[in-house]
N, C-alpha and C positions, 0 to 999 in steps of 0.2 A: 504494500500500500504506500502511495506517495505521501510524503510529509506535507503538513499544512504550511510549513515555513521552510524555505530553502535559501541558501546563500545568494547574495548579490556579489558579482565580481566586476571590478573595473580594471582596465589596463592603463596605468599611469605611464605615459610615454614621454621620454625626455632624451632627445638627441640620440646618441649611440649607447646610452645606458645611464643609470642613476649613480653608479659608483663614480667617485671623483676621478678615478684613473681608467674609466671604461675605454676611453679613446686610445689608450696605450696598450690595451690587451691584444694579443695576436689574433684573436677570433674576430676582431672588429675592423671594419673599413672606416677610418676616421673621417673620411670625406662624405660618408653616407648621410650624415646629419644635414647636409646641404641639398639633398636630392629628394624630390617628391616621391619617387618610387620606393624609397626606404620607408616612409611613413604610410604609404598605401599598403605595402607588404605587412607592416605591423598591424594595421587596422584589419586586414583580411585574416591574419593569423588569429587575432582576438575574436573576429566574427565566426570563423570556423569552429572555435572552441565555445561559442555561444555566450561570450562575455556580454554583460549589460551595455557597457560603454567603453570607449577610449576617452582619455582625459589628458589635456595639455595644460600645464601651468604657464605662468607668464609673469614678467615684470617689465618695467619700462625704463630700465637703465642698464648699462653694461657693468656687470659685477667686477668690482676692483678697478675699473677703468683700464685704459691701455697701459699695461705695465708688464714687466717680466713675470711677476707672480700671476697677474690676471691672465696672461697668455697660457698658463698651465690649465685653465679651467674651461676646457672645451664644453662640458655639459651645460654651460650657461648661454650657449649660442641658441637664440630663439628666433624662429619665424613668428610673424604676427599670427596668433592662433586661429582667428576667425577665417582668415584667408586660407590657412591650412585645412580647416574643416570643410570649407567650400570646395577645395580641390579633392578631398578624400570622399566627400558625400556620394558623387556619382560612381565611385569605384567600389562602393559597398551597398548593402541592401537593408540590413536590419540593425546593425550595431549603433548604439547611441553615440552622440558626438558632443562632448563636453569641453568647454574651454574657459579659462580664467580671463576676466576683464575687470580692471580696477574701477570701483565706484568713485574714486578720488579724481581721476584724470580724464574721464570721458563724459560728456553731457548725457543725461539719461535718455533723451529722445534718440540720440544716435544709437545707444546700446539697444534700446527697445526695438528699433527698426532693424538693426543688424541681426539680432538673434531671432526675431520673427521671420526674417528672410531665410536664415539657415533652416529654421523649423519647417517652413513651407517647402523649400527646395529639396529637403531631405525626406519629406513625407512624415514629419513628426518625430525627429530623433535628436533635437537640440537640447542642450543643458547649459546654463550659465553658472559658473563658479564665481561668486561675488567675493572680492577681497577689497581691502582698503589701502594697500601698499604699505611698505614698512621701512623705507630708507630715504635719507636725505638726497641720495643720488637720483632717485626718481623725481623728487620735488625739483631738483635743479634743472631737469629737462622741461619743466613747465613754468619757468619764471619765478619759482619760489626759492627762498634761501634755506628753508627747513620744511620738512614734512609737517602737516598739521598734527597737533597732539592727539594721542590715542583716542580719548573719549570723544573729541570733536569729530575725528574721522568716522567713528562708529555711529554717532548721532546723525551725521550727514548721510551715511550709508543707509540708515533706517528710512529716512525720507526718500532717498534715491530709489530704493527698492519699491517703496509705495508708488512713486511716480511711474516707474517702469511697468509695474503690474497694472496700474490704472490705464496706461497707454495700451497695453496688451488687451485690456477689457473694454477699450473705447468702441470697439465693434461688437455688437451683440451677436449671439448665435443666429444664423439665418439672415444676416444683414446683406450678404452678397447674394443677389438673386439672378443677375444676368437675364432679365426679362426683355426679350426682343420686342414682343408685341406692345408692351407698355413703354418700351424704350427707357428702361431704368436698369442700370447696371447694379445698383445697390439701393437699399431702402434707407433713405436719409433719416427716417424716424428711429432707426436702430443704430445710428452712428453718432457718437456724442463727443463734443469737446470736453476736455477734462478740467480746464480752467484751474489748474493747481497753482496755488500761491502759498508757499510755506516759508520756513526759516531760511532754507538754503536754495530753493528752486522756484522758478516761475515758468510754468509750461502750459501752453494753451491746448495742444492736441487738436483733433484726434490723431491717431497713427494713420499712416498711409496704407496700411495693410489690414485685411480682415483677420479675424481670430484664426490661430494656427491649428493644425491637426491635433495638437495636444491641448488645446485651449490656450495654453501658453507654455513656453519652454520650462523644463524642470529647473528649479532654483537650487543651487548647490552652495555650500558655505564651508570655509576651511579654517575658521578660527576657534581656538579652545580657551581663550581668555574669558574673563567675566563679561566683557563687552561683546566678544564674539559669540558666546553662548546666548546672551540676551538677543542679539540680532538673529541668530539661527532659530531660536525658539519662536520668533514672530514671523519669520520669512522662509526658512530653508525647508527643503524636502529631502535633501541628501547632504550629509556632513562628512567631510574628509578630515581625519584627525591623526595625530601621532601619539601612540601609547606604547610604553615599554613593557608593561606587565598586564596580566589578565585582570588582576584586582583593580588597577588604575583604570583600565578600559571599562570594566563593569561600572565603576563609580562615575566615570565621565558620561557614559551612555545613560545611566539612570538620572544623573543631574540634568542632562539635556531633555530627557523625556518629562521629568517633573516640571522643568521650566516651560516646555511646550504645552503641557496640560494647564499650567497656571495662566497661559495666554489664551485659553479657550479652544485649543486645538487638540485633536486626537493624537496622542503620542505615536501611534502607528503610522502617522503621516510623515514622520521624519526617520530616515534611515542613516545609521552610523557605520562608516566604513574606514577603519584604521588602515594606514599604509603598511604594507608588508614587503620586505625585500627578501625573496627566496633564492638561496644558492642550492639548486636541486640537481641531483645526478642519480644514476642507477645505484651507486654505492655511497656510503658516508665519506669514504676516503676521497672519492672523486669530487664530491661536493665541497669538502674542506679544502682540497687542492685548488678548486676554482676560486674560492674565497681568498685563500692565501696568496695566489698569484696576483690578484688585484691589490691586496694590501701591500705587497712588496713593491708595487709600482708607484705608491703614493709618495709624492715629494713633500717633505715636512713643511715647506713654506706654504703650500696651498692649503694644507690641513689647518695650520695656524691662522691663515687668512680667512678661511671659511668659517671657523668657529668664532674668530674675533668679530667678523661681520655680523653674525647672528646674535652674539652676546653683547655687542656694543662696547667691548673692551679689547684693547690691543694686547693680546696674550703674549706677544713677542717680548714684552717688557716684564714678564713674570717668569719665574723658574718653571720649566716644563715638567719637572718632577715634583712640583709643589702643588698645593690645593688650588682649586678654581676660585678666582676672586668673584665678588658680587658684581652683577651687571652695573655699568655706569649709568644706564638709562633704561627706563621701562616704556619708552615711546615707540619702540620698534616692534619686533616680533615677540610679544609678551609671552605667549603660550610656549613658544620654543625655548625662550630663555629660562622659563620656569622648569621645563622638562629637563634641560641640561643641568641646572643647579640641583634639582631634586635628585636626579640620577647620580650625579657626582657625590653629593652628600651622603645618600643612602648607601652607596657601594664603596665610598672612600676612594674615588678615582682621582688620580692626578690629572693635570692638564694634558699631559702626553697620552694617558689612557683614555680620557674623554675624546680627544681628537681622533684616536684610532676607531672609536665607536661612530663618531659623527661622519667621518669621511665615507663610510659605507652607505648609509641611508639618511643622513641629516636628521637623526632623531627618531626615525621610524624603526619598527621592529625588524630585526634581521634574523632569518632562520636558515640553518645549514643542515642538509640531510637528504634522505631518500624521499621519493614521492609519498611513501607511507608516513615518514616523519613529519613532512610538511602538512599532509592532510590531517594527521593526528592533532597537531597544534591548532590548525584552523577550526577543526570540529570542536575541540575543547573550548576555545574562545566563543565560538558561535553558540554551542549548547549552554554555556554558562551565562549568556546574555551580555557578553563583552562586545559583541559586534553583530550587525545585520549582514555583514559581508566584508569584503576587503578590496582595497586598491592595490593591485600587484605592480611592484616596481622592479623591473628587470635590471639586475646589476650591469649587464651588458645587453645591447640590443643589436640584432634580433635574438641572439642565443638565449638570453634569460627568459624572454617571453615564450619563445618556441618550446623551451624545456618545460616550463610550467604548463603550457597548453597541451603538450604531448604526454607528459608524465603525471602531473598532479590532477588536472581536470578529470581524466578518466577515473582516477581513484575517488574523487569527490562524487562523480556520477554513480560509481558502483555502490557508494554508501547512501545514495539517494539524497545527497546534500546539495546537488546542483543540477540544473536542467540538462536534458539531452537535445532538446529542440526549443526554438523560440515559440512562445504561445501567441505572440502578437507582433505588430510591426513597429510600434512606437517605443520610445524610451520609457514612457509611463507604463506601457504594457509590461515591459521587462521588469520594472521596479515594483509593479503592483500598486501603482499610484493612480487615483481617480483623476479624470479630467476636471479641472476646476471650473465651476460655474461663474458666469458674470454676476456681479453683485445684485442686479435686478432679479435674475432667476433664483439666486440663493435666497433672497428676501421673500420671494413669492412662495418658496417651498417651506418656509418656516410657519 
């Protein structure tokens, strides 16, 4: 008998792999991250394995700037993600298409229109990962001396999402009629200006496009700070998080579900997917060798630079075999800073030891082992209520994703933990999420 609840799986794609040294590994073509065919292949691998979605992260500044150290960080080479999704969409049929766009540096009308276009053109497969950006380097590209402070960014993002959703709902169901006899392409009584005027935005609307196949694209969120949880509880349908232990993951998911219920929403409307970096092979020895090969390629300078950037502290000024200092600022990536500090304190890690952890998966859970080992851990977390599924982060690409798809997915399917076929065509179908109603229809149903 099939289970009532099955895992959700996302493929988090980044260049030629998530490990900081992925581009140096002999299995990788380092120039592949500049080629469309590379990303199309990855999307098709994930689709054949029946993943819910592929996911692209983004930021709007060059990590570390042009420098000798920055040049070591090939994984931060980013294409603009919506352009990439638009290119991948016609090469795939079912898999969801999720991308990150910051609510801090793009006007909400532009975002609403762009994601609605992707959702229409893909047949209902789009998802927006809402972030607020976390670095002064990004602010510098938009005429600002510093990024806005954390609470301000999240307050602004809350109104931003409200504007975007209202634009997506500015066309009622059935507004597009294409009635040749009446010579009316749409029913103007079902298309509404939004006339939004708030603390941060003034937007007239309506959108130029009718409601999308999903009602509107799936809203994803990736913050675990207090402000991030508050935003997710009111707006998100899928949450990407970094958790190192099952107990911490259980506590985070419950905290988010409680906050969602407190906002008058059904907690089952929000799905939590921790990031997982699997080093998987037929034997544990081969999986460990795969991990160790990448670790041996790490240049200490890039490790220090990566953790320094996330922590807001220049760790090169501290003894590498000494304790981790407190973050100098809490205005950047708050949840990631807290994760690093908590992990280092709980396990007594030195700066050098923490860097060795972070360069693999940047704070996400790393698993090394056979397909059975990987499936055991995923099943344990899933059954315990630590996750609704997982975002899979291949250490190298395409090898890391191909190995998971070919070795772990069949094991999960054998245990009836994951689908063998898609049941629908849209991302909402894959995630088990209902099509949201426009406010007018929702009020009428009450």
